[in-house]
C-alpha positions as CSV (number, residue, x, y, z in Angstrom):
1,M,187.7,140.5,131.8
2,K,185.7,141.0,128.4
3,R,187.0,137.6,127.3
4,F,185.8,136.2,130.6
5,G,182.3,137.9,129.9
6,V,182.3,136.3,126.5
7,I,182.9,132.9,127.7
8,I,180.2,133.1,130.1
9,S,177.7,133.9,127.4
10,V,178.9,131.2,125.4
11,L,178.4,128.4,128.6
12,V,174.7,130.3,129.0
13,I,173.7,129.4,125.2
14,L,175.2,125.7,125.4
15,A,173.1,125.3,128.8
16,T,169.8,126.2,127.3
17,G,169.7,125.1,123.8
18,C,171.5,126.8,120.6
19,S,169.6,129.2,118.4
20,K,171.4,130.5,115.2
21,N,170.4,132.3,111.9
22,N,170.5,131.1,108.3
23,E,170.0,132.1,105.0
24,T,166.3,131.1,104.8
25,G,165.3,131.8,108.2
26,S,165.9,131.0,112.2
27,T,167.3,127.4,113.2
28,S,167.0,126.4,116.5
29,V,168.7,123.5,118.4
30,V,167.6,123.0,122.0
31,T,168.1,120.5,124.6
32,V,165.4,120.0,127.1
33,T,166.4,118.8,130.5
34,T,163.1,119.7,132.5
35,A,159.8,118.8,130.2
36,G,157.5,121.6,130.0
37,T,160.2,124.3,129.8
38,L,160.6,124.6,126.1
39,A,158.8,127.8,125.7
40,T,161.4,129.5,128.4
41,L,164.5,127.9,126.7
42,L,163.5,129.4,123.3
43,G,162.7,132.6,124.8
44,S,162.6,135.1,121.9
45,S,163.2,132.6,119.1
46,L,159.7,131.4,119.6
47,K,158.3,133.4,116.9
48,T,161.0,133.5,114.5
49,S,162.3,129.9,114.5
50,K,161.4,128.0,111.0
51,I,163.6,125.0,111.9
52,L,163.6,123.3,115.4
53,I,165.5,120.1,116.5
54,V,164.8,118.9,120.0
55,N,166.6,117.1,122.2
56,G,166.1,115.6,125.5
57,T,162.6,115.2,127.5
58,I,159.3,116.8,126.5
59,D,155.5,116.6,127.5
60,A,152.1,117.7,126.2
61,R,153.0,121.0,127.4
62,D,155.7,121.5,125.0
63,F,153.8,120.5,122.2
64,V,151.3,123.1,123.1
65,T,154.3,125.6,122.7
66,M,155.2,124.2,119.3
67,R,151.5,124.2,118.0
68,D,150.4,127.7,119.6
69,S,153.5,129.9,119.9
70,M,155.7,129.2,117.1
71,P,154.0,131.0,113.7
72,S,157.0,130.5,111.6
73,L,157.7,126.6,112.3
74,T,158.1,124.7,109.1
75,T,160.7,121.9,109.8
76,L,160.5,120.0,113.4
77,D,162.8,117.4,114.3
78,L,162.0,115.3,117.5
79,S,163.9,112.4,116.7
80,A,166.2,112.4,119.6
81,A,163.5,113.8,122.1
82,T,161.7,111.5,124.6
83,I,157.9,112.2,125.5
84,V,157.4,111.6,129.2
85,D,153.9,111.5,130.7
86,Y,152.2,114.3,132.2
87,S,148.9,115.1,134.1
88,G,147.2,118.2,134.2
89,T,145.3,121.4,132.3
90,L,148.1,122.7,130.4
91,G,148.3,120.0,127.9
92,T,147.2,119.8,124.3
93,A,143.7,119.3,124.9
94,G,143.2,122.8,126.4
95,T,141.7,123.0,130.0
96,K,140.9,119.6,130.8
97,N,142.2,117.7,133.4
98,M,144.0,114.9,131.4
99,D,146.6,112.1,131.5
100,Y,149.1,112.2,128.7
101,P,151.1,108.8,128.5
102,A,154.7,108.6,128.0
103,N,155.8,107.8,124.4
104,T,152.9,109.2,122.8
105,V,152.5,112.0,120.7
106,P,149.6,113.9,122.4
107,T,146.3,113.9,121.3
108,L,145.7,117.3,119.4
109,A,149.3,117.7,119.4
110,F,149.1,120.1,116.1
111,H,145.7,121.0,116.1
112,N,144.0,123.5,118.5
113,A,140.3,122.3,118.8
114,T,139.5,125.3,121.0
115,T,140.5,128.1,118.3
116,N,140.0,125.6,115.3
117,I,143.6,126.7,114.3
118,N,145.7,124.1,112.4
119,K,149.5,124.0,112.0
120,T,149.1,124.2,108.3
121,N,152.7,125.8,107.8
122,L,154.4,122.6,108.9
123,T,156.2,120.6,106.3
124,K,158.3,118.2,107.5
125,L,158.3,116.3,111.1
126,S,160.2,113.7,112.3
127,L,158.9,111.9,115.3
128,P,161.0,110.6,118.5
129,G,162.3,107.5,117.8
130,S,160.7,106.1,121.0
131,A,157.2,106.9,120.3
132,T,155.0,104.0,120.3
133,A,151.5,105.9,119.7
134,I,150.3,109.0,117.8
135,G,147.3,110.4,119.4
136,D,143.8,111.1,118.2
137,S,143.9,114.1,115.9
138,A,147.5,114.4,116.7
139,L,148.2,116.0,113.2
140,M,144.4,116.7,111.9
141,N,144.5,119.3,109.2
142,C,148.1,119.8,108.9
143,S,147.4,120.5,105.3
144,G,151.2,121.5,104.7
145,L,152.9,118.4,106.0
146,A,154.7,117.1,103.2
147,T,157.2,114.7,105.0
148,I,156.8,112.6,108.2
149,T,159.2,110.4,109.9
150,I,157.4,107.7,111.4
151,P,159.5,105.7,114.2
152,Y,160.0,102.0,113.8
153,A,158.9,101.6,117.6
154,L,155.3,102.9,116.7
155,V,152.4,100.5,117.9
156,T,149.2,102.6,117.6
157,L,147.7,105.3,115.1
158,G,144.9,107.3,116.8
159,S,141.7,108.0,115.2
160,S,141.8,111.2,112.8
161,A,145.7,111.1,113.4
162,F,146.1,112.2,109.9
163,F,143.1,113.7,109.1
164,G,143.4,116.2,106.2
165,C,146.8,116.1,105.8
166,S,146.5,116.7,102.0
167,G,150.2,117.5,101.6
168,L,151.4,114.0,102.3
169,T,152.1,112.0,99.0
170,T,153.6,108.8,100.7
171,I,153.3,107.0,104.2
172,T,155.2,104.2,105.5
173,I,153.6,102.0,108.0
174,P,156.2,99.8,110.2
175,S,155.7,96.2,111.0
176,T,155.1,97.3,114.7
177,V,152.1,99.0,114.1
178,A,148.8,97.0,115.5
179,A,146.1,99.4,115.5
180,I,144.7,102.2,113.2
181,G,141.6,104.2,114.5
182,S,138.7,105.4,112.5
183,Y,139.6,108.2,109.7
184,A,143.3,108.1,110.3
185,F,144.2,109.0,106.8
186,F,140.6,110.4,106.1
187,N,140.9,113.2,103.1
188,C,144.7,112.8,102.6
189,G,143.8,113.3,99.0
190,G,147.5,113.9,97.8
191,L,149.0,110.0,98.9
192,T,150.0,108.3,95.8
193,T,151.8,105.5,97.9
194,V,150.7,103.8,101.1
195,T,153.6,101.4,102.2
196,V,152.9,98.9,104.6
197,Y,155.2,96.3,106.3
198,T,153.0,94.1,108.4
199,T,152.6,90.8,107.0
200,S,149.4,90.2,108.8
201,P,146.9,93.4,107.7
202,V,146.2,95.4,110.8
203,D,142.5,94.7,111.6
204,L,140.4,97.9,110.1
205,S,137.1,96.2,110.6
206,R,136.0,98.3,113.6
207,S,137.8,101.5,112.1
208,I,135.7,103.8,110.2
209,S,136.9,105.1,106.4
210,V,140.5,104.7,107.5
211,F,141.6,105.7,104.0
212,G,138.5,107.6,102.7
213,G,139.1,110.6,100.8
214,V,142.3,108.9,99.2
215,N,142.3,108.0,95.6
216,A,142.1,104.4,95.6
217,N,142.4,104.1,91.6
218,T,145.9,106.0,91.5
219,C,147.3,105.4,95.3
220,I,149.4,102.3,95.2
221,L,149.3,100.0,98.5
222,Y,152.8,98.3,99.0
223,V,152.6,95.3,101.0
224,P,155.1,92.8,102.0
225,T,156.0,90.0,99.5
226,G,153.4,86.9,99.5
227,T,150.7,89.1,101.0
228,K,148.9,90.5,98.3
229,S,145.9,88.3,98.2
230,I,145.2,88.6,101.9
231,Y,145.2,92.3,101.8
232,Q,142.9,92.5,98.9
233,A,140.6,90.2,100.9
234,A,141.2,92.4,103.9
235,S,138.8,94.7,105.6
236,G,139.9,98.5,104.8
237,W,142.8,97.4,102.6
238,S,140.5,96.1,100.0
239,Y,139.5,100.0,99.5
240,F,142.7,99.9,97.2
241,N,142.4,99.1,93.6
242,N,146.2,98.7,93.1
243,I,148.0,96.7,95.5
244,V,151.7,95.6,94.9
245,E,153.9,93.4,96.6
246,L,157.2,94.8,97.9
247,G,160.5,93.5,96.3
248,G,162.7,91.5,98.6
249,G,160.5,90.8,101.3
250,A,162.2,93.5,103.5
251,A,160.7,93.9,107.2
252,I,160.8,97.4,108.7
């Protein structure tokens, strides 16, 4: 009977996600089968999890959980998760009744505009591989963020998406990106390299101060082979004084 009880316990853990402690703190691995239930699945691990790996389907309500209810979170891996749409008042924009589209890191995902509290302890983030957009102010003032994995499916970078992410030293913009909003990388003063894989520069003529606050003299803009002169003449991109062509002509 005791052995049967142990088996039941193991099955419960597998059904709701797995949490484990390691030498540096708590790691939680969770599979979300119903979007909006991340908080329930994590339970008591909400306050202690430093590393979170999420699989399955999530929506704006789960981003609220990660932003506001996980004070110890430093590393977040969403690469195997899928963002589904949500409409309602429980999303990242507070009590506003909003539509949050699928495959979009929601607006204010990690910046609480109501309390003005930022996710400054988040240092490493891997976004869902299927994400096509990063919403406005999604990572605003996440000053501790040092590493971000941007999916190759990304098309749109919202306004102020990385505003104030001063801990970032490098950023890679995939060839799929077609739009970058105003102030997207404003005050990302730690950037030393920006790597762009779009052979035709994204039109920044209507986007204000995309790279304002980035040191134009020391930060190197890497561009595809044969496009240096195009970027030197392009609005917003000509901000950089050091533009270097990538070797091999790789497209990502």
